[in-house]
N, C-alpha and C positions, 0 to 999 in steps of 0.2 A: 501450557494448555495444549491438549492433544485433540486434533480433529481427525476422524477416521477417513479413509479413502472413499472415493465416489462409488466404488463397487459394493460398499456396504449400505448404501443409501437406498431405501425403498421408494415407491412411487410418491408423487406429490401429495401433501396433506392439504386439507381445506384452506388452512392459513397460509399456504405457499402461493395461492393464486393472487394475482395482482388486484389491489383494491379497485372497485368499480369507479371510485371517485378520481383515480389518477388521470391527470391531464398531460403531464410532461414526464419524460424519463431522461436521465442524464447518465452517461457512461463515465466512470471515474476509474483510473488505474492506480494501483498501489504498487510502487516499485522500491527496490533496495537490494542490497547485497545478500549473500547467503546468511540465513539464520537471524535476520534482524527483526522478525516478528510479523511478516506480512500475512501468513496464514492465520496467525493468532488474531491479528487486527480484523480481518474479514470475518472470522468466526465469532468474535466477541461482539461485533456491532450488527451483524446480519439478523434481520427479523425472520428469515427463513432458514432452514437447515442448509449450512454452506456446502457447496460442491467443491471438493478438493481433488487434486490429482497427485497425492502424496504416494511415494514408493519408498520401500525400505532401502536405506543406504547400505551399500556393499563395499568390499575392499577395492572394487574397481575405481572408486572415487578417491582413494588415498593418493595424495600427491597431486591430485587434479583439483579438487574442491578445497577451498580454504575454510576450514571449520573452526578456526580459532575463536574461542569464546562459546562455541556450541558443541564441545566435544561429546556431550551426552545426547546430542540430537541423533535419533535413529531413523527418521523419515524425512524426505525432502520433496518439494513440489517440482514436478517434471514438466508441467504444461501450464496450468493456471489454477487459481482459486476463484470462486464466484459466490457472491452474496448480494443481498438486496436490503435497502433500508428506506422507509418512507419518511421523508423530512417533514412533509405536510400531507394533508389528505390528497393534495394535487400533485405534489412533486416526489418522484421516486428516483433514488440513485441505484444504479447497477454497479457493483464493485468487482473489479477484476484484479487479482493479485498475480504478479509475474513471478516466474522462477528466478531464484537468486544466483545460481551458479552461472558463471560466464559462458560455459559450454551450452547453456540453453537460452542465451540472450537472443539468438536468432528468432525466437518465438515472439519477442517483444513487438516486432513490427506489426503483426496482425492484431495484437492486443491494443495497440495505440490507435488503430483505425477507429475514427468516430469518437474518440475520447475528448471530453470537454476540458479535462484537467487531470492532474496527478498529485499523489502524495508521495514524497520521497521519505521513506522510513530509514532512519540511520541509527547506528550503534556506535557510541563514542569510544568503544574499545577498538573499533576498526574503522576509524573515520575515513581512511584513505580509500576504502571500497566505494565510498559514495561519489568520488570524483568523476569516475567514468559514467556512473548512473546519471548524475546531474548533467554531464556533458551531452549524453544521448538525448535528454529531454530538450536541452537548449538547441541542439541541432535540428530537432523536429519542430521546434516552436510550440511545444506543449507547455502551457502555464502550470506551475506547480508550487506547492508549499512544502516545507521540510518539517517533519515530525521526528523529534529526538526520543526514541524509545528508552525508557528507564530500565536498566538492568541493575540488580543489586551490587555487582562488582564493577559496574561501569563508572569511569571518572565523570565528574560533573564540571561543566565549563559554562561561564556566563555566555548568554546569547550573542553579545557582540564579538566575543572571541571565536565562537563557532562560525559566525557570519564571515569573519575574516578568513578563517581556515578554509572554508568552503568557497570563498571568493564570490559571495552572493551580494547583489545590490540591496539597498535598504528596503525596497518595496516588496521583496519576497518575504512572506511571513515564515518565521521559525517558531515552532511551538513544542513544548515538552509534553510527553504523553506516556501513558502506561497502556500498551496495546492489549493487555489482558482485560482491561476494564471498558465496558460498553460506553459509559458516559464520557470517558477520556477519548476513546476512538471517535465518538460522535462529535466531540469538540473539534477534533482535527478536521473532520469532513465539513463542519460548519465554517471553520476558518478558510478552507479552500473555497467554499461557495461564496463567502464574503469577498475573497480576493478576486474571484472570477467576475463577481458583480462590479467591483471597483474598476476592473479592466474594461468591462463593457461600457461603463459610464464614461470612462476617459476616451474610449474610441468614438463614442457618440458625440463627444464635444469637439473632436477634431474634424 
């Protein structure tokens, strides 16, 4: 799924304005390695025209960016993706997708500020890329769920095996998804919200 760069986006449409019934807004960050589908997920689920900062990939990235499994990819996010989805009439999620290449990870710090939680999007063809991503979230204390994006040529593993490979405790949800499908991406976000709710309840009981 291809989403054009922000320089092609005209002014806001009427439907882009925040609903007047909105009472709470939550910032969610979607993170992951290069080419795992972050821009696709933001674009598929956003109720407004997504803002992207994609730039054409050049030979300068050869040998620097690991594009295994994404050899046909011609553009890459260099700052962030942004979208919005209303979960209810009162609750709105602001979605921020991070750049995947390690050379742009310095931008993550600003994107994490004020985030209530995160979605870690992974590609089973390059599972090792997720280790550093998860490590950064754990260091910052950002609650997260893991979404396994389905690629046609990607190997399928049982969830318990993935949990072991990623060294994740039982309480962190892992869900399979198709980032191209709005319903599937929305299910991932709902899983994160339920997880955050359970953490809040547990904290209130202590």
